[in-house]
Every structure is written in structure tokens, then in C-alpha cells.
N, C-alpha and C positions, 0 to 999 in steps of 0.2 A: 839790627832788628830784622833786616831782610832775610837773613839766614834762619833765624828763629821762626819767623812767620812762614817761610817756605816749608820748614819741617812740620809745623803744626797743621798747615793746610794740606800737605801731602798725606798725612795720616787720616785726615778727614775725607779727602777725595777718594782714597783707596779703601775707605771703611775700616782701616786698621784700628782706629780708636773704638769704633762701635764693636769690632770683634773682641777687643780687650774687655770692654764693658760687659759683653755677653758672657764672658767667662769670669766675671766677678770683680774686675777692677773698677772701683767707684771713682767719681769725679774728684773727691778729696785727695786720695792717694795719687791719682794721675797728676793733679796739679803739683803736689809736693815733689813728686819724683822729677817731673820735667822742669819745674822751677829751680830745684836744686841743681839739676844737670846743666841748665843754661847758666845759672849763677856761677857754678864752679868753673866752667869753661871760660866764661867772660872774665872772671876774676884772675884766673891764671894768665889769660891774654893781657889783661891790664897790668899785672905786676911785671910780666916780661917786657911789655911795651915801655913802662917807666924805667925799668932797670937798663934796658938797651939804650934808651935815650940819654940816660945819665952817663953810661959808659962811653958813649961816643962824644960826650962833652957838650950836649945841648943845654944852654942856660935855662931854657924853659923848664927842664926837669931838675937841673942841679941846684939852681938858686931858690926856687920856691919850696915852701915847706912840704915835705912828703906826706904829712898827715892831712893837710888840706887837699892835696892832689888826690889822695886815696878816697877821702870822704866824698869829694866832688864826683870823681869818676865812678865810684862804687854806687852812689845813690842814683846816678844817671843810668847805670847798667840795670839796676832794679826797675827803674821807670821804663826802660826799653823792653824788658821782659814782660812787664804788665801790659804795655801797649801792644806787644806781639800777640799775647793771649786775647786781648780785646779785639784787635783787628782780625784775627783768625776766625772770630765768631761770624763775621759778615762775608766770608769768602768760602767758596766751595771748589774752586779750581786753582791749581798751583800757578799756572801761567798768568791768570788775572791778578792774583796776589802779588806775584813778582813784579809785574808791570806797574801796578799802583805803588808798591813799596819803593821801587826805583824812582818813580816820578816824585813821590813825596820826599825822599831823602835828598835827591839832587835839587829839586825845586825849592824846598824849604831851606836847604843849606845855602843856596845862592842868594835867596831873598834875605836870609839872616845876615850873611856876610856883607851884603851891600847896604842894608838898612841900618843895622845896629851900629856899624862904624860911622856912617854918616850922621845918625842921630846923636851919638855920643860926642863925636868930634865937632859937629856943627854947633852944638850948644843951643839950638833954637827949639828943638823938640822937647816938650815937657817930660821930666824924668819919670813921673808917675805913669805916663803912658808907655814909656819904655818898659817899666815893670809889668804892665798889663801884657805887652807883647811877649814877654818872657814866659808867659804861661804856655806858649807853643814850645814844645820840647826842643826843636831845632834852634830857636832864638835863645833859650836859656843855655843851651850847650855852647853856642857861639859867644854869648856874653861871658860865660865862665872862662872859655879859652882866651877871649880878648883880655880879660883882667889878668890872667896868668902871664900872658905874653907881654903886657905893658909893664908889669912888675919885673919880669925877666930882663926887659930892655933897660929899665932904669937901674937894675942891679949891675948889669954889665957896664954901664956908663959911670956909675958912682962907686962901685965896689961894695955897696951895701947888700945885705941879703934880700931875697925876693919876698913875696907875700908871706906873712906870718899870721898866727892866730890873732894877735893883737890888732892887726890891720883890718880885721873884719868890722871893728867898731868905727872905722872911718866912713863918714857919710858919703864921701865921694867914691867910695869903693862899692861896687854892686855885687861883689862876690857873696856876701852874706845873704842878700835877697835872692840871688840865684839858687843857692843851696837850699834855702827855706822853701822856695817854690817847687824845686824838684822833689824834695822829701815829702812835702804836703801832697803834691800830685800823685806821687807813688802810693802813699797811704790811702788816699781817697779813691783812686782808680783800681786799687787791688780788689776790694770787695765788689766793685761795679763790674770789673772784668770777669770775676768768678761767677757772679750772678747771671750775666748775659751768656757766658759759656755754658753754664748749667741749663739755662732755659733753651738754648739752641740744641744741646745734646739730648735733652729729654724729648724734644719734638723732631730731632734729626733734620733740622732745617737751618739754613745759614742766612736766609734773607732777612734784612732789617725789618721789613714790614711784617713778616711772619712772626718774628720774635716779639714785636710790640703787640700784635694781635693776641699772641699766646699769653703774654704777661697780663693782658687786660681780661682774658677769659677766665671765668671761674671754673675750678676743677669740679667735675661731677662727683657726687658723694653717694649716689645710689648704684645698686648693682646693675640694673638695666639702664642703658644709656640710649636715648632716642635723639638722634641728630637729624634736623630737618633739611640736610643737604642733599638727600636722595630725592630725585625728581618724583613728583606725584604720579607721572605717567609711567613709571617703571613698575607696572602691575602685570604679573605673569599669571594668567589663569590656567591652571592645569590640575589634573587629578594626581595628587601626590601619592607615591607608592607607599605601601604599608611599612616598609623598612625605614623610610625616611620619617614617616609620622611617628613610628616607635622611637627613633633616635631623638626626635624633638621632645617627645614626652619624657624620655630619660633625662634630657637636659633640664626640663622644667622641674622634675623631681629633685635633681641634684642641686639646683639653684636655691631651693627652699630649705636646704640643710646647711647648717653652719660649717660643719666639717664633712665635706662630701666624700673624701677618700679617693677622689678622682684626680689624676695628674693634670689633665687639660679639659676644660669645658668651654666650648664656643657657643655663644648665644646670639643667633640671628646676625651673624657678622656680615657686613657689606663693605665693599670698596668701590668707589667711583672715581675715575680719572676724568676731570672736567676738560672738555675739549677747548682748544685754542684756535684762533684765526678762523672761526666759523665752523670748525669740525665738531661733530656730535660728541657727547659724553661717552666714555668707555666704561661699561659696567663689568668690572673684573671679577668680583665676588658678589653673589646675590643671596643673602640670607642663609649663610652656612651655620648649621647647628650640629655639634659633635660632642661626645663625651668619651674620654679616653682614660681608662684605669691604668694603674701601675702594672708593669710586667707585660704590657701589650705593645706590639708593633703595628701601627696603622699605615697602610699603603694608600697613597692618593694617586690615582691614575687619571689621565686625561690627555687629549690632543694639545698641541701647541696653542697657547692662548686660552686655555681652559680656566685659568685663575689659580693654578697650583702655586706658582712662585709669588703671586700677590698675597695669597693666604699666608705662606711662610714669612714673607716680609712683614706682615702685620704682627705675626706672633713673636718675632724676634726683635721688634722695635724699629725696623728699617722705615716703616711707614705707618701712619695713623689710620685706623678704620674710619670710614665715612659715617657709619652708624653701627649699632650693635656693640657687643662686648665679648671678651674672652678672659678666662681665668686660668692661671697656671699655679697649681698648688694654692688655690684660693686667693691669689693676688691678681688684681685687674691689670690688663695691659694698658689701660688708660692712665692709671695713677700710680702703679706699683712696679714699674719696669725695673727699678733699681733692685728690688727684692727678688724679682724673677731672674735677673741676670746671675745672681749668686748660685743658682741651682740649675743652670741651663748649659747645654752644649749644642754647638751649631756647626754643621758642615754646609756652608752657603753654596749657591749655584756657581758662583765665581770665586776662585781661590783668593783669599786675602792674606798674603804672606809678605814678610820683609825679604827683599831680594838679597840682602847682604848677610842674613843669618843662616845658619845651617838648620837642617831638620831637627837635630838633637837640641839645639838651642831654642827652637820654637817650642818643643815639647817641654823642656825644662821651664821656660817662662810661663806657659799656660798651666803647667803642673803646679807651680808655686801659687798662681792665682787660685787654684783649687785647694789650697792649704796643704799641699804635699811638700815634704822637705826630707833632707837626709837620705837614708837608705831607701825609704818608701818612695821618694821621688825618683831615685835612680832606677829602682826596680820597675816603677810604672812606665818610665821612659823606655827602658829596654823592651818591656812587654809590648808597648805600643808600636815601637819600631819593628819588632818581630812580627806583629800581627798584620802589618801592611807591607811586609817584605822590603823594608828600607835599611836592613842591616847588611844586605849583600853588596859587595863591591865598594864598601866604604861610603855608600850613599848618605848615611846618617850624618856624616861630618863634612859634607859638601854644601857650599852655599846654594840657596834655593834658586838663584839666578841660573845655575847650571843644571837644574832639574828639567826633565821633560814634563809635558803636560800631565801625563799619567802619574808621575812621581809626585807632582804638586797636589794632585787630587788625593792620592793616598795619604799624604801628610795632613791634608785638611780633615780627612776622615779620622786619623789618629788624634788630632787636636780635639775633635768633637767628643771623643770617647774617653779621654784621659780624665782622671779625677772621679768624683762622685756626683756627676750631674744627674739629676733625677728626671729631667726631660731633655731629650735630644732631638734636634731637627736635622734631617738629612735631605737636602734639596738636590735631587738627581746625583747621588753620591758616586755611582759607577761610571759616570761619563769619562770616556777616554781610557778606561782600564782594559787590560788584556784579560783573557779568560782565567789565567792563574791568579791574578790580583783580585779579580772579581770573586773568585772562590774564597780567597783569604778574607775578603770583606764580609762575605756572608757568615763565615765562621765567627769573626769578631763581633758582628752585630747580634748573632744568636746568643753569644756569651754575655753580651752587655745588656740585653733586654730583660734579664732575669729580675732585676729590682728597679727598673726604670721604665719610663714610657718613651717610645720612639715614634716619630712621625716621619715617614719616608715617602718621597715622590720618586716615581720610576721614570728613568730617562728613556728617550727614543733611541733605538738601535737600528742599524741598517737591516732591512729585510732581505732575506735570500729567496729569490723567486726562481726556481729551477726552469720554469717555462720560458724565461727570457733567453735561455741558452739552447733552445731546442730548434734552432734553425730559422726563426722568424725575425726579420729585421724591420718589418713595418711597425710604426708606432700606433697604438690603439687609439680609438676615439676617446674624447674626454668623457662622453657619456658612459662608456664601458668601464672606465676606471674612476667613476665619481667618488666611491668610498675612499680611494687612495688620495684623490685630490683634496678631499676634505681634511684628511689627517696627516698629510705630508706624503709626497710621492715616495713609494718604495721604503716606507719606514713603519715600524711597529714597536710596541712597548716590549721591554724586557720582562715578559710575563713570568718567566721562570724565576727571576729574582723576586718578584712580588709574591709569588706563591710560596717560595722557600722561606722568605723572611717574615712575611706579614701574617699576623693572626686574623686581621680583618682588612678588607679592601673596600675603598669607595671610588666611584668613578664620577669625575666632574666634567661637565661640558658647558661652555659659555658661562662659567661662573656659578653654575647650579650643581647641587648634589643630585645625581641621577639614581644611585643605588648604593647600599652599604651592607656588608655582611662578610661572613667567612668565605674563602675562595670556593669551597665545595658547595656552600649554600647558593652562591651566585651562579655557579655552573648548573646546579640542579634547577634553579629558578628560571634562568634564561636559556638553558640548554634543552634537553629533552629531544634532541635530534642528532642524526648522523650527518657528517659532511662528506658528500661524494665529490671527489675531485678527479677530473679526467682531462687528458691532453691528447688532442688529435690535430691533424692538419685542418686548415680552415674549411675545406670542402666538405668535411664530415661533421661540422659543428651541429647541423640540424639533426643528424642521427643521435648525437649525444643528448640533445634536448628532448627528443622523442622518447629516448630511453628513460630519462628522469621522470617525465610526465606519465609514462606507462607504469613505472614503479609506484608513483604517487601523483595523482592528478593535481594536487595543490603543492607540489614541490616548488620551492622558492630558489630562484637563481640569485646568488649573492656575489658572484665574481665572474668576470669574463675578460680575458686578456689574451689576445693572439693565440687562439686555439685552446686555451686552458679555461675550463668552466668549473664552477663550484655550485653545488645544490644542497639545500638543507632538506633532509628527509626525516619526518617524525618517527621516533622510535616506536611509538604505539601503533603505527600504521604500516611499518615496513619491517620485514624480517631480513636479517643479514644473509641468510641462505638465498633468498630471492634476488638480492642485489648481486651476489657473486654469479648466480646462474645467468642473470640478464647480461652482465658484463661479458661473460664467456661467449654467449651467443653473439654479442655485438662484435667481439674480436674476430669472429669467423668472417664477418662481412666487411669490416673496415680496419684500418691500421690504427691501433691504440698505442700511442707512444708511452704513455704513463697514466696510471690511475691509482686511486687510493680511497679507502673508506675509514674515516676517523671519528672518534667520539668528540663531543663538544669540548673545546679547550677554553682557557681563560681569555686567550686572545680573541676567539670567536665571540665570547661574551662581550668583551670590550668593544669590538667593532659593531656588534648588534646594538648595544646600548647607545654608543656614541652616534651611530648613524641614525637611529630612531630619534634621539634628542635633537640632532641637527635638522632632521626633516620636520620635526614638530615646531622648531623655532622658525623655519622658513615659512611654514603654513600660517603661523601666528603673526 
């Protein structure tokens, strides 16, 4: 039991079972496969155990009827498998499950060994109470072994055969009662274990109280779900931007249609992590509304803690929304996740892989879950391996435990795209990838999005700041680099990836949607200015500031770090020729180490939107 329990809890702890479900493996097939796997292994072990015992001449095996031995051990094996599934429902950590399993096995075994023998041989304990005790599996096992051993002892003394089928009618023999109890327990606990396992897997929770609460809770039947778990004081008064209002109107129109034609629709989705030990609640996602059609890749940008991963977790069934709803191919994430899993591909933020399987075996397994077989499966696996550069150097046939972090990431990307998944989620897919692998990823995603919807979150990449290598060792003040402090020191989004892959981009800050639109639209909306960057020694910083203000009195300083300054200059108020002329005049008076004039980039848009949203939250 301990081995089976460990195996089941390991898959739960590492989200491997959820990963399989997200690619189409239902609870029924999962149970059948693993039940048969455990049963075959246990039966082989049982047969070898009995044969070995008989070959070495143990009377326990030689004298007793082999049919009785097989039925007794086989039925107890089935009971142990069912108990393992049932116990796995209430554990989420392998170490905890192993500790409890060992305590149960040894504790109940010692108690059964001491009590059953004393009760049977003492003759003073009522026999019907002994039968009641045998409801505990360890007691029934020991009682059966006790009866088999007693018949073997008498057989060796008298020369008669051990226990036979006719002996089960003897009232002094408890073997019949034990076998009946084991078989009845097995048949009764089988549907109970399946039901509890199903309830836990649907809610992705393993706590006993959570399961009981979920079983007592009625499933919502309306499309819009209002849950009163969001605090009433979570009211954010702000002037919503037109693009967000338009997106919400689109969602309202789509929800009124029976067949929307949209792949993903999110309706006022919220997620709150309730604080513990006196800590305040954490509002991860605050009223997110989105509508994503087929053939589109939507990029979600945001600083660390913006709510991107929480949003993805809700959409793929890792966590339940606190309120609101979302629909994937018109199926609700509250009630129809089983149907959603059949047409979904996921590249999670953390790789969920079996350490002992190869990359090819992973893709073959998930390809079969996507109904691929034969030559179609082989072709899909080869194409997937080639698209993520895992065919080089025999990497496809190496165990995953020998993979580097980047190789594991590429395999996770290939898994998410194999088959005919209509909706694919990629949570920071390019983390840890080298430029060549990232380029291959872009090509694979572009080809894949033709007939499916893709939601992609962009990961943080190290920022290259040339000014740090220009001879200044002093660390700047926290005020000077406040934008960098807010969004991670010396880090920026891989905007190139977002612009290349995504048809639309949205920026999230503190769980709220700040803007949404095509990259060029966002640049036009939040741009409209040039970025003047200039690096000088610290003693000439004032001259640079005077230059910017002379070009444009309302020029805005957006960056200042150890001699490097950035200013935003309105395109409508400044001519490029004037900028070049002013810089040339400045270079005659002071030493300018480096300077540049650039148009607005998506990275500038992100910093501007995120900084503005953060400042607004601080004021509110």
C-alpha cells in the first residue's frame, strides 16, 4: 500500500495528473490504467511469493489449498489498491503520505498481531467482536494469516492436508468471515474512493474539509456566477480606458449568444487569496474581462505579481476563481473542465515532467491522449522534436532527468502544441531559452496559431544597461531608479517576443487590466514622443537637463542612473533636426559619452503604463 500511495501522491504533488487531465486523460481511464497497473504488479509478486515459498518447502504454502490462498491474497490486494486511491485523496505531499502510511502499516500490524492472537487463544473475548475488529484491513489480514498458519501447523503434526474449501464451513474457522469482509469492503470502498478522488481532482484540493464542503455545495447552473467571497471594500474607483470598456462590451455581447465563435471568454474574473495569521487578503486578479477569437495570439504583459500566473492557473483548472466565470469553447471553467481539457494544450510556468521518461516518450504519451496513433503520431512527434531543437545530439531519447533547464522548457512547449488543441496556454514559455531556441519557439507558435487560440505571458529577461559599464561604480539612489525597483531591478519584458508573436497585447498591473490592443495601436496611443537618452559624467548632468528643457519646456525625465538620463519629447512639439543641432552644440562644451534619439517602443509603453498604474494605486 505504501508504494502505491507514494506513487499516486507523487503525481498529485508534481501536478503530473493534472497535466495529463489537461491533455485529455479523464478520471475513468486514469483509474482503469493505474488500477490495472497496480493489480498486475501485485498479482505477479503474489504468485512469485507463493511459488517461492512452496519451492523452499514452507508448509504454510505447501499444505494449504492454493485456491484459497490465491482468493485471500488477491482480494486483499484489491482492497489495498482501493485504500491507496482513497488515502491519496487526502494527501498533497509525498513525505506526509509516506510517514502516515508507515505508521499505519507498522502500528496496525503490531496491534493486530498482539490482539487477535490473545483474543482467539484466550477464549474470553466475544467472537462477534473479533469479527467487528476484522473490518480494519490489518486485523483481517492477520486473522487470515493466523488461520492459514494454524492449519499448516496441524498438517505438519498429523500429516493431513491444510485448509481446504470444505473447511470454510467450520464455525470455528474464521477464514470464511475474513474473506467475506475483505471482498465486501473492496466492493463498497471502490465507488467511494472513486467519488472522493473525482471530487478532489475537480477542485484540485486534497484536504478532507475542502472535499466535504465541495460535495455539499450546489453547482451553479447560470452563466454568470456571483460569489460573495470578495470583500465589499475591494472597490477601485477609476476612469476606465476606452479599450477596456470596449472589451467588456464585446464580452457582454458574446455571452448573450449561444454559439459565440470565440475560443475564450472571461467574464469579470476575480481571484483572492485569503490572508492567514493576520495577514491581509491578496487580490491577484480583479475583474478581468477578455474575448479571444480563434486564430489569435493574445500576449499578457505585467510585472512580477501582476496576476498573470493566477489568471492562467484559473483557466487551466489549477485553482478556482473567487468570483466571475470564464468559458472555453462555450464550456464553463466552473462546471465543465472535463470537456475543456479535451481541447486544451498547456505549457505551465514550471515544467511538469516524469524524470525517468525520455522526451520522445513524453510526446508519444501526450500525442496518444490527443487521439494520434500510428504514422500520424510518429510524424507529429518528429515534427514537435524538430521544432524545439530536441533531435540534435540524441536529446530526444535521453531521460528528462539528464536534461538542462532549457531543454525541459522546450519539451514542455512541444507537449503543449502536439495534437489538435484548440486553446493553448503558454505561461512564460521562453524562460531559460537561448536565442536560437527562442527563435525556433517563435516559428512554432506562428505556425500553430493559424487555427487555434493562444494565450501567452511574456517572461522577464535580464536588461542590458550599457551605462553601468561606463566607468561609474557608485550605486544610484533608490529615488533615481524607482521605476526599476517597482518592476524588478535591471529586468524588462521580452517585448520583441510579444510583438513578434502576439496579435493583441494587454498589460496587467496589480491584478487589473490596464490596456489592450494591437502592438502598433498601443504604441500610437501611449507613444507620440521621442526618447532622448544621453550619458555624461555626473558633473555635466545639469547641462543635459537644461538641454532637454530648452528643446521642450515640458520635457519629462523618465530615467536617471549614474550619469545616464532619459527624457520624453513630444513629436508634435520637437523636430528631429533641432535635437541633433542642440546635441552637437552641447558636445562642443561638455564630454558626451553616448547619446541616442529613439521612437517609442513597446517597452517604453509598458514602463509608462505600469508606472502610471502603480502611482495611481499608491495615491488611492
